[in-house]
KOLTORVO-354060 format. One record per residue: x, y, z of N, C-alpha, C, O, CB in turn. Coordinates in steps of 0.2 Angstrom, whole numbers, plus 5000, padded with zeros to 4 digits. Glycine has a CB too. Layout:
XYZXYZXYZXYZXYZ;...
//
This chain:
488150854905488150814911488850784915488850774921487750754909;489150784912490050724914490150794917490250794923490750684906;490250854912490550914916490250944922490550974926490450974912;489450924923489250924928489350884935489350904941488750924926;489450824933489650794939490250784940490450744944489350734941;490950814937491550814940491450894941491850904946492250794936;491250944940490951014944490851004951491151024955490251044941;490250964952490050934960490550894964490650904970489450894961;490950854960491550834964491850874967491850894972491950804960;492150904962492850954965492551014968492951064970493450994958;491851024970491751064975491451044980491451084985491451094974;491250974981491250934990491950914990492150884995490550844993;492550914984493150864989493450944992493950944996493950794982;493151014990493451064992493251104997493451164999493551084987;492551055001492351065007492551045011492351075016491951065008;492950995012493150965017492550925020492650915027493451005020;492050885018491750835018492150795019492750795016491450835015;491750735023492150655024492050625015491550635012491550585031;492650595014492550575007492150525004492050524998493050535006;491650485009491250455009490650475008490250445005491250425011;490550535011489950575011489750585004489250575001489950625014;490550635001490350684997490250624989489950634983491150744998;490550594991490650524983489850504983489550504978491350424985;489550484991488850464987488350524986487850514982488550404993;488650584989488250644987488050654982487450674980488550694988;488650644977488750664971488450624967488150654962489250664970;488450554967488050504965487450514963487150524958487950464970;487250524973486450524972486150574968485750564963486150534978;486350634970486150704963486450694957486650744954486650794965;486550644954486850644946486450594944486350574938487650644943;486150544951485650494948485050524948484750484944485550434950;484750564951484150604955483950654947483450664944484450664964;484650684946484450744940484550714933484050714929484950834940;485150694933485250664927485150594924485150584918485750664927;484950534930485150464929484150434929484050374927485850444937;483650474930482950454929482650464934482050444933482950394927;482550494941482450534945482450464952482850414951481650574943;481950484957481950424963482050354961482550324964481250424967;481650334955481850274952482350244951482450184952481650264947;482950304949483650264948484050274954484650274953484250284941;483750294962484150294967484050204969484450174973483850354972;483650174968483750094969484450064967484650014970483150064964;484650084963485250064959485650054964485850004967485450104952;485850134964486450174971486250104978486650104983486050284974;485950084979485750044985485949964984486249924988484850064985;485749954977486049894976486649864975486949814977485749884974;486849934970487749944971488149934976488749914976488050004970;487749964983488249954989488349904992488949884995488049964994;487649854991487349804992487949724991488249684995486749814987;487849744985488349694981488949714980489249674976488249674974;489349764982490149774985490349754991490849764993490349844985;489849724995490049705002489849655003490149615008489649745007;489349624997489149554998489649514996489549454996488549534996;490449554992490749534990491449484992491949504995490849584988;491449424989491949384992492649404993492949384998491849334989;492849434989493449474989493449504995493749485000493549524985;493049554994493349605000493249565007493249605011493049675000;493049515009493149495015494149485017494249485023492649425015;494549475013495149475014495249525020495449515025495449485007;495049605017495249665019495349645028495849615031494649725016;494649655031494849645037495249575041495349585047494349645039;495449525038495849475040496549505040496949505044495749405034;496549555033497349565032497349645038497849645042497449595020;497049665038496849715043497049685052497549705055495949735042;496749635053496749605059497349585061497649585066496349555060;497749535054498549505056499049555057499449555062498949475050;498949625053499349695056499249695064499649695068499149765054;498649695064498649735072498949675078499249695083497649765075;498849625075499149565081499849575081500149565086498949465079;500249585077500949595075501149645078501749645081501149605070;500549705079500849745083501049735090501549745093500549785082;500249715093500149725099500449655103500449645109499349745100;500749615099501049555101501849565101502249535105500849495097;502149605095502749635098503349595093503949585093502749615107;502649575089503349525086503849555081504449535080503149465081;503449615079503849635071504549685077504949715074503149705063;504449685083505049695085505749655088506249685089504949725089;505449605088505949535089506349525082507049535082505249455090;505849515075506149535071506749575070507349555069505849545069;506749625070507149695070507849675074508449675071506849775076;507649655078508249615084508449575080509049565080507849575091;508249535077508649465073508949475068509549445067508249415070;508749525063508749565058509649605058510149595054508049615057;509549645062510249715064510749695063511049735059510249745070;511249635067511749625067512049615063512649615064511849615070;511649585057511749545052512049605045512349595040511049495052;511749665047511949715041512349765044512649795040511349765037;512549785050512949805053514049815049514449855050512649755061;514049745045514749745043514449785036514949785033515249655043;514049815033513849845024513749895026513449915031513249825019;513949935020513950015017513050025022512849975024513950025006;512950055023512250085025511750065032511250085035511750075018;512250005033512149965038511649955042511249905041512549975042;511349995048510349985048510150015044509549995042509850025054;510250035042509650085035509450025029508950025026510350165028;509949975030509849935025509449875030509049845027510649905021;509449865037508949815039508349865041507949835043509149765046;508049935040507349935039507249915031506649895030507150015041;507549925028507349885022507149805022506749765019507949895017;507549805025507249735025506649705031506349655030507949695025;506649735035505949735039505349775036504849775038506149765048;505549825031505149845031504449775024503849765023505349935031;505049755020504949705015504449635020503949605018505849675011;504749625025504649575027504049595031503649545032505249535030;503749635032503149665037502649665032502149635032503249745042;502949695026502449725021502049675018501549675015502749755017;502449595020502249525015501849525022502149485025502749445012;501449555026501149505032500549575034499949565033501749465041;500849625036500449675036500049705030499449725031500749715038;500249705026499949735020499849815019499649835014499149705019;499949865024499849935025500549985026500849995031499449935031;500650025020501250075023501250095029501750075032501150135020;500750135031500550175037500750135042501050155046499850205037;500450055041500550015048501250015048501550035053500249945048;501849975041502349975041502750055045502950055051502549945033;502750105043503050125043502850175051503150225052503250135038;502250145055502250155061502850105065503250135068501550145063;502750035062503049995067503649995067503949985072502849945067;503949995062504850025061505050065063505550075066505250025055;504650115061505050195063504850195072505050245076504450285057;504450155075504450165083504950125085505250135090503750145087;505150065081505650035083506450055080506950015083505549965082;506650095076506950085074507350165075507950165074506850055070;507050215076507150305076507650295082508250295081506250355078;507350285088507750295093508450265094508850285097507350285097;508550195090508950165090509550185086510150175088508750125088;509250205079509750255074509850315076510450335076509450265067;509350355079509750415082510150405087510650425086509350465083;510050375092510550355096511350345094511850365096510350305098;511250305090512050305086512350355082512750345079512150255081;512050395082512250445078511950455071512150505069512850435077;511450435069511450425062511150505059510750535062510950365060;511250505054511050565050510250585051509950545048511250545043;509950635053509250615057508850625049508350595047508950675064;509250665047508650675039508650595034508250575031509050765032;509350575035509450505032508950455036508750415033510350485032;508850455043508450395045507950405045507550355042508450375051;507450485047506750495044506550475035506150435033506550585045;507150505032506850515026506550415022506150395019507650565021;507450385026507350285027506850265028506550235023507650245034;506450275034506050265035505250275034504750245035506150275039;505350345031504750355027504650325022504150295022504750415024;505050325017505150275010505250225011505350205006505650285006;505250175015505350095014504850085017504550035015505950055016;504450125023503750125023503350095019503050045020503550175024;503250145012502850135005502850045006502350015007503350164997;503350025006503449965002502949925008503049865008504449935001;502449935012502049915016501549895012501449835012501849945020;501149935009500749935003500949904996500549894991500550015002;501549874996501749874987502049784988502049754983502649944984;502249764993502449694995501849664996501549675001502849695002;501549614993501049584993501149525000501649495001500949564987;500349525004499849545002499749615003500049635008499449505003;499349645001499249724999498749755000498249744996499249744993;498449795007497849795006497549845000496949834998497649795013;497749884998497749914990497449854987496849844987498349934987;497949834984497849774980497049724981496749684977498449724982;496749734988496349674989495549724987495049704984496349624999;495749804988495249844986495149864979494749874975495249904990;496049854978495849864966495449794965494949784962496849854959;495949744968495349664965494649664965494249644960495349594971;494449684971493549684974493249734971492649744970493349694983;493749784968493349844964493149824959492649824957493749894963;493749794956493749784947493549724945493449714939494349784944;493449684949493149604948493849554947493749494946492749604940;494449574948494749514947495049494954495049514960495149514941;495449434950495749394957496149434960496649464957496149324957;496149434967496649464973497249434974497749464975496349454981;497249354972497749314973498149334967498749334968497549234973;497949344961498449354956498549414956499049434953498249334949;498149454960498549534959499149524964499649554963498049624963;499149474969499649474974500249444970500849474969499449414981;500249394967500849384962501249424956501849424954500649334960;500649454954500949514949501449544952501949554950500449564945;501249574959501449644962502349604966502749654968500749674970;502549534966502949514968503649534965504149554968502749454969;503549524960504249524956504349584957504949584958504349504951;504049664955504049744955504149754962504649794963503449774952;503849724967503949744971504749744977504949784981503349734972;505149664974505649634975506249694971506849724972505549554971;505949704967506549764961506649814965507149834967506049804952;506049834967505649914971506349914980506749954983504349894976;506149854981506849834989507749824986508249834989506549724993;507649804979508049794978508549894977509049914979507949734972;508049904973508449984971508250034979508350094979507850024963;508150014981508250054991508750034993509150064997507550044998;508949964990509749944994510249984989510550024992510049844993;510149974984510750014979510650084981511250094982510550004970;510450124981510350204983510550184991511050224993509350264981;510450154994510550175001511450145002511850175006509950145007;511650084999512350084999512850134996513250164999512550034995;512650154988512750214985512950274990513550284992512150224982;512450304992512450354996512750345004512850395007511650364995;512850285006513150265011514050285010514350315014513050195011;514150265002514950245001515250325000515850335002515150204994;514650364998514950424996514850485002515050535001514650444990;514550455006514350505014514450465018513950465021513650525015;515050425023514950395027514450415033514150375037515350385029;514350495032514250515041513350505040513050515045514550615045;513150485032512350445035512350385039511750375042511850425028;512650345039512750285043513350265046513650225043512650235039;513550295052514050295053514250235057513750195058514250345055;514850205060515050155062514950155069515250205072515650145059;514750115073514550115080515150115086515150115093514050055082;515850095081516550095083516550035087516950035091516850155086;516049975088516149935090516449875083516549885077515549925093;516649805086516849765081515949755079515549785082517349685084;515849715074515149685073515149615074515649575074515049695066;514649585076514649535079514749475072514349465067514049535084;515249425075515449385071514949355066514349355069515749345074;515049345060514449335053514249275053513749255050514749345046;514449215057514149145060513649175065513049175063514749075064;513649205071513249215075512749275071512149265074513649245082;512749315067512349375064511849325060511349345057512949435059;512149255059511649235054511249185058510649175057511949195047;511549155062511149135067510649165069510049155069511349125072;511049205072510149275076509649285073509049305075510249365077;509749275063509149305061508549235060508149235056509249335053;508549185066508049135066507449165068506849135068508149085070;507749225070507149265076506749295071506149325073507549335081;506949285065506249285060505749245057505449265052506349305055;505849175060505549125059504849155058504649165052505549085064;504549175065503549185065503649225057503349185053503149265073;503949285055503649325049503649265042503349265037504249405047;504149245044504249185038503549125037503149105032504949145041;503649125041503049065041502249095039501749065036502949035049;502349165042501549205039501649205031501349175027501349305041;502149225030502249235024502149195020501949205014502749255023;502449125021502449065018501449045017501149035012503048995024;501249045022500449055024499949085018499449075015500449095032;500449125018499749175012499949165006499649135002499749285013;500849195003501049214996501149104995500849074990502049284996;501449074998501449014995500848964994500848914990501948994998;500248984999499748934997499448984992499548954987499248915004;499249024991499049054984499349054979499149074974499049114984;500049034980500549024972500248964970499748954966501549004972;500448914974499948844975499448824972499348764970499748824980;499048854972498348864971497748834977497248814975498148824963;498148824983497948794990497348834994497048814999498748804995;497348904990496948944997496849004991497349014987497348985007;496249034991496149094988496449144993496749134998495549114987;496549224990496849254994496249285003496449325007497149314989;495749255003495149255008495549205011495949225016494349235007;495549165010495649085014496549085018496649065024495549015006;496949125012497649115014497549175020497949165025498249125008;497149245019497349285026497049235033497349225038496849365025;496349215031496149175038496549115040496349075044495449145037;497249105037497549065040498149085043498349055047497649015037;498349145040498849185043498749205049499149195053499049235040;498149225051497649245056497649195062497849215068497049265052;497349135062497349085066498449065069498749055075496749015059;498749055063499149055065499649105069500049075073499249055062;499649185067499949205071499649205078500049215083500049255069;499149205080498649185088498849145091498949145098497949155087;499049085085499449035090500249015092500448985096499248955089;500549065086501049085089501249135095501549115099501249105085;500849195094500849235098500849215105501349235109500349265097;500049165106499949135112500449085114500649085120499449105113;500749055110501449025114502049055116502349035121501748975112;502249105113502749135114502449185124502749205129503049185104;501749185122501549225129501849305127502249335130501949195136;501649315122501649395119501049405118501049465117502049415111;500449385119499849405118499349395124499449365129499649385112;498949415123498249405130497649415126497549435121498349465137;497249405132496349415128496249505126495849525122495649395136;496749535132496549615131496949635124496649685121496849665139;497449625121497649645118497249615109497049635103498449635122;497249545112496649515105496149575103496149605098495949435107;495549585111495249625110495349715107495149765103494949605116;495849715109496249785105496449785098496449825094497049805109;496449725096496949715089495849705085495549735080497849605088;495649675089494949675084494449745085494049765080494449595086;494349765091494249855089494449885084494049915080494449895093;495249885084495649935079495749905071496049935066496249945082;495249855073495049815064494349815061494149815055495149725064;494049825068493249865067493449925063493249925057492849885074;493749975065493750035064493950045059493450055054494150065068;494750035057494750025049494450015044494450055040494949995048;493949935045493649925041493049955041492849955035493649885042;492749995044492150045043492250095042491850145044491650055047;492850105041493050175037493150155030492950185025493850205040;493550115029493550085021493050075018493050085013493750035018;492450015023491850015021491350055021490850035021491649965022;491550115021491050195021491350215017490950245013490950255028;491850235015492250245008492050215003491950254998492950235008;491950135002491750114997491050114994490850124988491950064997;490650105000489950104999489850184994489550184989489450105007;490250244997490050304993490450304986490250334981490250364996;490950274986491250254979490650224974490550234968492050204980;490450174977490150124971489350164971488850134968490150014973;489250224974488750244971488950294967488650314962488250264974;489650324968489650374961489750344956489750364950490250414961;489950264958490250244950489650234947489650244941490850184948;489050204950488550174946488150274942487850284937487850094953;488250314946487950374944488350394937488050414932488050434951;488950404937489450434933489250374926489050404921490550434936;489350314926489050264922488550264920488550234914489050214925;488150294922487250304921487350344915487150324910486750344927;487750404917487750454912488250454905488350494901487850524916;488550374907489150354902489650424901489850454896488750344893;489950424907490650474908491150444905491450464900490950484916;491450394908491950344906491950344897492250374894491750264910;491450294895491450304889491550384883491750394877490950254888;491150434886491550474885492150504884492350544880491450494887;492550494890493050484891493550454885493950484881493050454896;493350394887493950344880493850364874494350364871493750264879;493050384870493150404864493450464864493850474859492750404861;493350524870493750584868494550574866494850604862493650624874;494850504873495450504872495850484866496350504864495550474877;495250434863495350404857495550454852496050454848494750354855;495250494851494950544844495450564845495750554840494250594843;495850594852496550634850497050574848497550594845496850684858;496950534848497550484844498250484849498750494846497750514834;498250484854498950514858499150444859498850394861498850564866;499850454859500150384859500150354866499950394870500850374858;500250284867500050234874500450274880500250304885500350124872;501150274879501450314884501350404886501550424891502250304882;500950434881500650484884499950474889499850494895500450534878;499550424885499150424890499150384896498650374899498650404888;499850354897500050314903500350374907499950384912500750244902;500850404905500850464909500650504913500850524919500950474908;500150544909499550574912499050534917498650564921499150604906;499050484916498750434922499250434928499050444933498650364920;499550424928500250424933500150494935500050504941501150404929;500050544932500250614935499550634939499650664944500550664928;499050614937498650624940498550584947498350614952498150624935;498750524948498750484952499350524956499150524962498750424950;499850544956500350594959500150634962500250644968500650624957;499750674958499550744961499050734966499050754971499350804956;498550684964498150654969498350654976498150684981497950594967;498850604976499250574982499350634986499150634992500050524980;499650694984499450754988499250764993499550774998499150784986;498650744991498050764997497550754999497050775001497850814998;497750664995497050624999497450545000497850524996496050624993;497150515004497550465005497250395000496650384998497650445014;497750344999497750294994496950264992496750254986498150244996;496650254998496050194995495550264993495150254988495750125003;495550314995495150364993495250374986494850374982495250424997;495950394984496150394975496050334973495750334968496950404973;496050274975496050214972495250204969495050164964496450154976;494750224974494050224972493650294969493150294967493650214979;494050334969493850374964493950384957493550394953493950424966;494650364956494850354950494650314948494350334943495450354948;494550254949494650184944493950174940493950124936494750114950;493350214941492850234937493150244929493050214924492450304941;493550294930493650324924494250294923494250274917493650404923;494850284926495550264922495450204921495750184915496150274925;495150154924495050064923494850034916495149984912494450034927;494450064916493950064905494350104901494450084895493050134903;494850154904495250194900495750144898495950134892495450274904;496150104903496550064902496450004898496849974895496850054908;495750004900495749924896495549944890495449894887495149874900;495349994886495350004881495950014878495950004871494950044880;496550034881497250014877497649944877498249924876497850074880;497149894879497349824878497749804882497949744882497549814873;497849844887498449854895498149774900497549774900498149964902;498349734903498349684909497949724915498249784917499349654912;497349704917497249734922497649724930497549764935496749724921;497949664929498449644935499049694936499349724941498649564933;499149694929499849764927499649824931499849864935499749804917;499149814928498849894930498649914937498649964940498249914925;498349864940498749854949499049864952498949894957498949824952;499549854950500349864953500349934951500349974955500949814950;500349954944500350044944500150074947500450124948500050084941;499450044949499050104953499550084960500050124961497950094955;499550044963499850064970500550084969500650114975499950004974;501050094965501650134965501450214963501750264964502250094960;500950214960500950284962500850314968501250344971500650324958;500050274970499850284976500350284983500150304988499250234977;500850254983501250244986501650304985501850334990501450194984;501950334979502250394980501850454984502150504987502450404973;501250454984500750514987500850494994500850554996499950514984;501050464998501350435003501850485007501850505013501750355000;502250495004503150545005502950585001503350594997504150495003;502350624999502350674994501750714997501250694997502350654986;502150785000501850835004501250865000501250864994502250895006;500550895005500650915009500350845014500350855020500350985008;500150805011499750745014499850705013499350665014499250735014;500450695012500950635012500850585020500950615025501950665011;500650525021500450525027501050485031501050475037499750495027;501450465027502050415031502550485033502850485038502450345025;502650555030503050585033502550605040502850595045503350655028;501950625040501850645046501850595052501850615058501350675046;501750535049501950465056502650485058502650475064501950375054;503150495055503750485055504050555061504550565064503950485046;503450615059503650675060503350665068503650675073503250745055;502750625068502550605078503050565080503250595085501750555081;503350495078503750485081504550525082505050495086503750435078;504650565080505050595082504950655089505350685093505350615076;504250665087504150705092504450765089504950785092504450695099;504150795082504350845083505050885079505150925074504350845090;505450845083506250855085506250875073506350925070506950745091;506250835070506350845063505650845060505250805060506750785060;505750905057505250935053504950915048505250875044505450985050;504350925047504050895040504450895033504450865028503450915039;504650955034505050985026505650945026505850915021505451085025;506050925033506750895030506550835030506950795029507550905036;505850795031505750715031505550695024505650645021505050705037;505150745022505150765014505750745009505850695005504950845013;506150795010507050795008507250745008507550715003507550835014;507050715013507350645017507350575012507750545010506850625024;506550585012506250545007506250564999505950514996505650545008;506350604996506350614989506750564986506650564980506550674987;507350514988507750474984507450424983507450394977508250464985;507050394989506350354988505850354983505550304981506050354993;505650434982505050424975505650424970505350384966504350494972;506250444968506450424963506450384961506350364955506750424962;506650324967506650244968506150214963506150184958506550214977;505550254968504850214966504650244957504350204954504050244972;504950304954505050314949505350274944505150244938505250364949;505950264947506350194940505850134940505750104936507350154942;505750124946505150044946504650054941504450014937504750034953;504450114944503650134939503850134930503550114926503150234943;504350154930504650174923504750084920504450054916505450224925;505250074925505549984923504749944920504749924914505849914933;504149954924503549904924503249934918502949894914502949894932;503250004916503050024910503550004904503250004899502950104910;503749984904504449984898504249904897504049884891505349994902;504349864904504249784904503749784906503749794912504649744907;503349774905502649754909502449684909501949664911502049774906;502949644906503249554908503349554914503349494916503949514903;503649594920504149594925503349574929503349534934504749674928;502449614929502149604931501849524928501649474932501949664931;501849534923501149474919501649404920501349374925500849494908;502249374918502649334917502349274923502149224921503249364918;502449314931502449264935501449244936501249184935502849294944;501049284936500349234937500249224930499649204930499749264940;500749224923500449164919500649094921500349034921500549184913;501249104923501649034925501148984930501248934933502549044928;500649024932499948994938499448954933499248904935499349054942;499348984928498648964924499048904920498748874916498349024918;
//
């Protein structure tokens, strides 16, 4: 039965059907033929209802809306202008400012695709005009864009927490130190590469802005910092849940953009429409995935998988590497949310049987999924940057430019695998 379910899933994946549809169809077929006929289909309906009724999931549209408000209002562009002068005096120059802005926006937007698109559209024209190496620029923008779904709050972690029924806020705290380590690895790579090859980030030929003025100019990022404090600060100090923090941040963002007169009712309408579209797509996939999850649970496939691996008596590290490879390979073909919802019914029970921490595993899954965003043939960050360059830089060149960031993500993954306390220490301090 388990083999039949996997074959059906593989066949529909290859058919080109929408992910939500084929997950639901496979689930319904398995429930009907192997789970008890028509009567068992009631569980499919209930699973979809219970999933969408989950309070943790209500944070998802709020974080999406927050990102849309930042895009429509232009606050992201102002933040880039504020931090750029500070990095002109360091090796790597504006490539470093991209890391900083991706980290800041990731802490508010929560989406790698949105972060890559925002920073890419702002930074690429400027860096191209200054004579920066094209491959290095687009690779930097694609690679650093992965921080968008890694630095908390993360839409991927919202999905993960809601799906496996763990605290989304604690998932955010668990990802904080690893995401900062990853940002640091990106910075180290850029500095070393720029020292070895100065043509990657050439000098503008002008005197850098005096340090005092450059530091003073960073005051322009205070709206982003306020939103970051509203989200992470309130969660860490126990003042709000992840959903409440998201609602607070949206209210603050609307108030700030209205005060700056950089927002309007029309822009708010566009932000709401875009939020509704994205939330609907994700919700559709989640309903299909919930039906699929119920179906494979009914035939005992996750348990069979766990017992089979336990019988092989494989070392922990071998099992983990196998899971990592599955996620990275799937990331070559599918988007992160779909991968998450398709695989968790199998991998989460297996990881829990190894005695691993669920919050640690959430961070691991996010890193593996982020690798897929810069991996051909369906690395979505690569396509976004190709579109921003209007085809001037080809997909293969962008992939080559982002390869060092893929390696840095692997180093980050290895670090938290060897030292899981990097993920678990901070959440334990909250208890």
